[in-house]
C-alpha positions, -999 to +999 in steps of 0.1 A: -844+101-053-865+069-051-849+035-047-858+013-077-881-016-070-868-038-097-836-039-118-834-068-142-800-083-143-805-091-180-805-053-187-768-052-177-755-082-197-735-083-228-713-108-246-676-105-236-654-128-257-624-142-239-600-127-264-612-092-255-600-096-219-565-081-215-542-106-198-514-081-195-512-043-197-498-025-227-460-019-225-464+018-217-493+028-195-505+059-213-504+042-247-536+023-240-567+033-260-591+059-247-628+059-256-644+094-253-681+097-247-693+133-247-724+151-259-738+116-268-709+111-293-684+082-291-649+084-305-615+068-302-583+083-288-552+074-268-548+078-231-518+101-234-541+127-250-564+126-220-557+163-210-572+176-242-606+161-231-605+175-196-621+209-191-596+235-180-598+240-142-616+207-137-608+187-106-596+151-108-599+128-078-576+098-074-577+068-051-542+064-038-547+030-022-519+005-026-524-032-035-508-055-009-494-090-016-525-105-001-522-140-014-501-163+009-492-199+002-484-223+031-475-260+030-485-285+056-459-311+067-480-335+046-473-314+016-509-301+012-511-265+000-531-240+020-538-207+003-547-177+025-561-146+009-560-116+033-592-095+030-592-069+058-575-064+092-594-074+124-568-067+151-555-041+150-585-029+128-566+002+116-547-006+084-517+015+093-513+000+128-518-035+115-492-032+088-467-016+112-472-043+138-441-063+148-457-089+170-489-105+157-520-095+137-554-110+129-570-108+095-603-118+079-593-142+052-605-165+025-588-199+026-582-223-002-582-260+006-598-252+040-609-288+047-572-298+048-564-273+075-575-285+109-562-270+141-525-271+135-503-239+132-489-234+097-453-223+092-435-205+064-397-202+067-386-171+047-355-165+027-344-141+055-345-169+080-374-159+102-406-180+104-442-167+097-469-187+115-506-188+106-533-200+131-569-203+122-589-189+151-624-187+137-642-201+107-675-196+088-689-205+054-679-171+040-646-161+057-622-170+084-601-152+110-564-160+109-538-149+134-504-143+119-473-142+141-435-143+135-404-149+154-386-116+147-394-082+161-372-065+135-397-067+108-433-054+103-462-073+089-461-050+059-426-062+051-435-098+057-463-100+032-443-080+007-417-109+008-440-139+014-471-130-005-480-125-041-500-099-060-537-108-060-544-103-097-581-107-107-594-143-110-607-137-145-571-134-158-568-171-154-531-171-148-507-169-119-492-136-107-458-128-122-431-106-109-441-078-133-476-077-118-461-062-086-454-030-106-480-032-133-510-038-109-502-006-090-508+030-098-479+054-100-494+074-072-503+045-048-494+052-012-517+037+014-515+000+018-547-020+021-563-030-012-566-066-026-575-052-060-562-022-079-582+009-087-576+000-123-588+033-139-556+048-124-532+023-140-531+043-172-517+074-156-480+083-160-460+111-145-461+128-179-499+127-182-503+141-147-478+169-155-497+178-186-529+179-166-514+203-142-501+225-170-538+228-180-546+240-145-565+208-137-567+204-100-560+171-082-571+155-049-561+122-034-583+100-012-584+064-002-609+035-006-593+001+001-607-021-026-620-055-013-624-088-030-661-081-031-655-060-062-653-093-081-685-108-067-710-111-096-746-101-092-766-133-094-801-122-084-825-118-113-836-086-095-803-068-090-818-049-061-815-081-041-777-081-044-758-075-012-731-048-017-697-053+000-685-028+026-652-009+021-632+015+042-626+050+031-600+075+045-600+111+034-576+137+047-590+170+060-568+188+035-583+168+007-618+178+017-607+215+019-592+211-015-626+198-029-644+227-013-620+252-029-628+238-064-660+219-066-674+232-099-664+202-122-653+170-105-640+140-123-633+109-102-607+085-116-624+052-113-655+038-097-638+036-063-631+073-063-666+079-075-681+058-047-659+075-021-669+110-033-706+102-035-704+086+000-686+117+013-716+139+002-741+116+020-720+115+052-721+153+051-759+152+048-760+127+077-740+152+098-763+181+088-795+161+096-783+145+129-782+109+114-744+104+117-733+076+140-699+086+154-693+051+169-697+034+136-698+057+106-714+037+078-733+045+047-755+015+040-763+002+005-795+021-002-793+047+026-787+076+001-822+071-012-836+080+022-816+111+027-822+147+016-803+158-014-811+195-012-778+204+003-750+217-019-717+200-024-700+228-004-725+225+025-721+187+027-683+189+026-682+218+050-702+197+075-674+171+075-647+197+080-667+211+110-670+175+124-632+169+120-625+202+137-649+194+166-632+160+171-597+173+165-591+149+136-571+152+104-587+122+087-623+113+080-626+075+083-658+056+076-672+026+058-695+026+027-716+000+010-732+024-014-746+008-045-751+031-074-777+020-099-799+037-126-821+063-110-793+075-087-787+113-087-749+119-087-740+146-062-702+148-067-695+134-101-696+154-133-677+129-155-658+097-149-626+080-161-629+043-160-621+009-176-645-015-192-663-037-167-676-072-165-712-080-177-739-080-150-716-063-124-724-035-100-697-015-117-715-016-150-747-005-132-728+025-120-718+033-156-754+029-167-764+054-139-742+080-156-747+073-192-782+058-193-788+032-220-760+047-240-737+023-221-747-003-246-736+018-275-704+026-257-696-010-251-706-021-286-682+005-300-654-007-277-660-043-287-661-034-324-630-013-323-606-037-306-606-021-271-592-043-244-614-050-214-613-053-176-584-046-152-555-045-176-576-032-204-582+002-220-598+033-206-626+057-212-638+091-201-675+093-199-696+124-196-733+122-186-758+116-213-776+148-225 
């Protein structure tokens, strides 16, 4: 698998009218439209009928990350508004430890109106009567480190941002978050706090759809990739190869990997985040098998997969991770991935994909192109011509590889 030398950004562009962008979800999640691309044919359905398009005995993989109330608004005594957007934990660096902290935490953040925030400590008095403090401890052009502390040891940081913060809905919605977004911008199976953007392919699933899938003997596995704000960063380089991919944390239970090993014949990730996690898992297994795994900082770099051997089977790669977890007496595989999937990539763990419709010139659209080839243009033209709703709150699709 050779890394491409040039990928023209123009090849991943299309015209997306503003009125095609869904500002709100449909009233009932599984009543969204479903585009089916299979055997090079494109047709229209409804998401509640998804089970009929899933092969019996297939294996669906879900990202159970939970969106946090990452957007915090503070007011200086002068009245100036300072917006702090929490990106990822610094201290403690572990998400669970950070959210359960009852003292103070440090986060990597984006700051709105940064020039107005000098050295003073910001205060937010909550409805419950305690005060949340924010202190800027490090700044750069791209992000800042902010220490949060509070004057009550009876409440965790998770509970604090749940009360004080708001849902970080995507910027392209061009509206403020509303109370309904707290539920709508969350999958019904979300569990592990940490994302600042939803794994939106999962927003269409209801308990009923999942029960109907189980009735068809469809297997399910849950893993976690905490979605970062980098998912919204557009590709600006004329040669898309020059784009710097964002790094995201993945967490996969040992039992989940064992579940994948037991049924690896036809795997369908729900969303690009699940897809990137699965593909990264394979390459981490290869790194373990070839002695290239760094225990101190497990990271799959942006183009690293192109320099690794792909002659190992899915089972061999996953088994290598199980062996590593048993050697280290661990129940969770934790790592970071910056994998960028572009045309020419050979999928190792993905046989089909459930996903929404993505922004023009985005890395997500390049991933779709990797699976469907140039047919992505026909797929998107069909969706635009048949009143499909686009982006995070938009409609869904199930895509099988081009023949």
